[in-house]
Every structure is written in structure tokens, then in C-alpha cells.
C-alpha positions as CSV (number, residue, x, y, z in Angstrom):
1,M,0.5,2.5,40.2
2,S,3.8,3.9,41.4
3,V,7.3,2.7,42.3
4,D,8.8,4.3,45.3
5,R,12.3,2.9,45.3
6,Y,14.5,0.7,43.2
7,D,17.7,-0.6,44.6
8,G,19.9,-1.5,41.7
9,L,23.3,-1.6,40.5
10,P,25.4,0.5,41.0
11,F,22.9,3.2,42.0
12,I,19.8,3.8,44.1
13,A,17.0,5.6,42.2
14,R,14.0,7.1,44.0
15,F,11.1,8.0,41.8
16,R,7.4,7.9,41.4
17,W,5.7,7.4,38.0
18,Y,2.2,6.9,36.7
19,T,1.7,4.1,34.1
20,G,-1.5,5.7,32.7
21,K,-5.1,4.7,33.0
22,I,-5.0,1.8,30.5
23,T,-2.0,0.1,32.1
24,E,-3.4,0.7,35.5
25,R,-6.7,-0.9,34.6
26,F,-4.7,-3.8,32.9
27,Y,-3.0,-4.7,36.2
28,R,-6.1,-4.0,38.4
29,N,-8.0,-6.6,36.4
30,F,-5.4,-9.2,37.4
31,A,-7.1,-9.3,40.8
32,E,-10.1,-10.8,39.0
33,K,-7.9,-13.1,36.9
34,K,-8.6,-11.1,33.7
35,I,-6.2,-10.2,31.0
36,L,-7.2,-7.1,29.0
37,A,-6.0,-5.9,25.6
38,A,-6.7,-2.8,23.6
39,R,-8.4,-3.2,20.2
40,C,-8.0,-0.3,17.7
41,E,-11.2,0.7,16.1
42,K,-9.4,2.2,13.1
43,C,-7.3,-0.8,12.0
44,G,-8.5,-3.6,14.3
45,Y,-5.1,-4.4,15.7
46,T,-5.4,-5.9,19.3
47,V,-2.4,-5.2,21.5
48,V,-1.6,-6.8,24.9
49,P,-0.5,-5.3,27.2
50,P,-2.8,-2.5,26.1
51,R,-1.2,0.8,25.1
52,A,-2.3,4.4,24.7
53,V,-1.3,4.4,21.0
54,C,-1.9,1.6,18.4
55,P,1.5,0.2,17.4
56,K,0.2,-0.5,13.9
57,C,-1.6,2.7,12.8
58,S,-0.7,5.2,15.7
59,S,-4.3,5.9,16.6
60,R,-5.1,6.9,20.1
61,L,-6.4,4.1,22.4
62,S,-8.3,4.6,25.6
63,E,-10.2,2.6,28.2
64,E,-13.1,2.3,25.8
65,H,-10.9,0.2,23.6
66,L,-10.2,-2.4,26.2
67,V,-11.4,-6.0,25.6
68,E,-11.0,-9.1,27.7
69,L,-9.0,-12.1,26.5
70,N,-9.5,-15.6,27.6
71,G,-5.9,-16.1,28.7
72,K,-5.2,-19.0,26.5
73,G,-2.2,-18.7,24.2
74,V,0.6,-20.2,22.3
75,V,4.4,-19.9,22.7
76,L,6.0,-18.0,19.7
77,S,9.5,-18.1,21.0
78,Y,11.4,-18.6,24.2
79,T,14.8,-18.4,26.0
80,V,16.2,-20.2,28.9
81,V,17.8,-18.0,31.6
82,R,20.6,-19.7,33.6
83,K,22.4,-16.8,35.2
84,K,21.4,-13.8,37.2
85,L,23.1,-10.8,38.7
86,D,24.1,-11.1,42.4
87,G,23.6,-7.5,43.3
88,K,27.3,-6.7,43.1
89,G,27.7,-6.8,39.3
90,N,28.6,-10.5,39.0
91,Y,26.7,-13.2,37.1
92,V,25.9,-16.3,39.1
93,E,24.4,-19.6,38.2
94,M,20.7,-19.9,39.1
95,E,19.6,-22.9,41.1
96,K,16.9,-23.6,38.6
97,P,16.8,-22.1,35.1
98,V,13.8,-19.9,34.2
99,I,12.1,-20.0,30.8
100,I,10.9,-16.7,29.4
101,A,8.5,-16.9,26.5
102,A,6.8,-14.6,23.9
103,I,3.2,-15.7,24.1
104,K,0.5,-14.9,21.5
105,L,-2.8,-14.9,23.4
106,D,-6.1,-15.9,21.7
107,G,-7.7,-12.7,20.3
108,A,-4.4,-10.6,20.3
109,D,-2.2,-9.6,17.4
110,S,0.8,-8.8,19.6
111,Q,2.6,-11.0,22.2
112,I,3.1,-10.8,25.9
113,F,6.3,-11.9,27.6
114,S,6.1,-14.0,30.7
115,K,7.8,-16.8,32.6
116,L,6.8,-20.4,31.8
117,G,6.3,-22.7,34.7
118,E,5.4,-26.4,35.2
119,V,7.3,-27.3,32.0
120,W,10.8,-28.8,31.7
121,E,13.3,-27.2,29.5
122,K,13.4,-30.3,27.2
123,D,9.6,-30.1,26.8
124,V,9.2,-26.4,25.9
125,R,8.6,-25.8,22.2
126,I,7.3,-23.2,19.8
127,G,3.6,-23.8,19.4
128,L,3.1,-25.0,23.0
129,E,-0.4,-24.1,24.2
130,V,-0.4,-22.3,27.6
131,V,-2.7,-20.8,30.2
132,P,-2.0,-18.3,33.0
133,V,-1.4,-19.3,36.6
134,W,-2.5,-16.7,39.1
135,A,-1.4,-16.0,42.6
136,E,-3.8,-17.3,45.3
137,K,-4.1,-13.8,46.9
138,R,-4.4,-11.2,44.1
139,E,-4.1,-7.4,44.6
140,G,-4.3,-6.1,41.1
141,K,-0.5,-5.9,40.6
142,P,1.9,-7.3,38.1
143,S,2.9,-10.0,40.6
144,D,-0.6,-11.5,40.5
145,L,0.2,-13.3,37.2
146,L,2.8,-15.8,38.3
147,Y,3.5,-17.5,35.0
148,F,2.0,-19.4,32.1
149,K,1.8,-23.2,32.1
150,P,1.1,-25.8,29.4
151,R,-2.7,-26.5,28.9
């Protein structure tokens, strides 16, 4: 997976980069509505998104260590985002606030960060059980996972 161009502030960066086999496979599986994690055979730690190195014991992880998770999880923490950059360096109020959550998926030891949808700010709480919501047309890209919603 590569990025060709990023228009940001106050610069334009042009670059191509490779995320590695594990991360590429993680996103490619989004096309099938699957979330993969890497389970370390040395210490048993399961990390999502998967990485090439175990964050607990620093063992090497590869595609052979990938396991599928069921997608169900629980909110560990969250924040409400009310402002965004306007492209000129100014913060502007968002039409509708966005809730970003740290979610611990069933079978994982780490957390994944994602938007929460279909939940009002007053109803979000630590311990809220959630499931993923996928794009109708999926291409094996990060944008295939739209957000998590209460189950």
C-alpha cells in the first residue's frame, strides 16, 4: 500500500512508502470484513493492528502469526472531537462532533483506535460493547472500516 501525495499544512509532501507485509495483509482483509491481529508465539501477546515486532517481548512477528478476531470489542477510553483544521491553520467548529475511542477487541491484548458511530455523546461510556461497521463496497483499504457502533 502506498501514498502518492499528501496535501497538508503548510507543505506538500510527495512520497511513496510500503507498510510491510503484515500491515498490508491487515488492510487487504478488510475487503472480507475481517480484522487480523498478530499473536506472539513466545509470550502470547496479541496485538492489533498487527506489527512486525511484539510490543511486549520484542520478538519478530510475521504473517504466520496472524489470527482473525471476531470484531466485537469494548470501549476502554474515548474523546470527543469538536474542532478541525480548515486547511489554512485555523481551528473551526465541526458540524457534528466525532467520538474517537480506544477499543479492546475480543482476543486482543492491545487496543485499536477508531471512530464511534450511531451513538450520541451522552450515551458513550467506558465499557460500551461495540462491533465494526464496514463500507458497502470494500477494496481492502483503511477506509473500508467506517467506524464501530454499539452492539
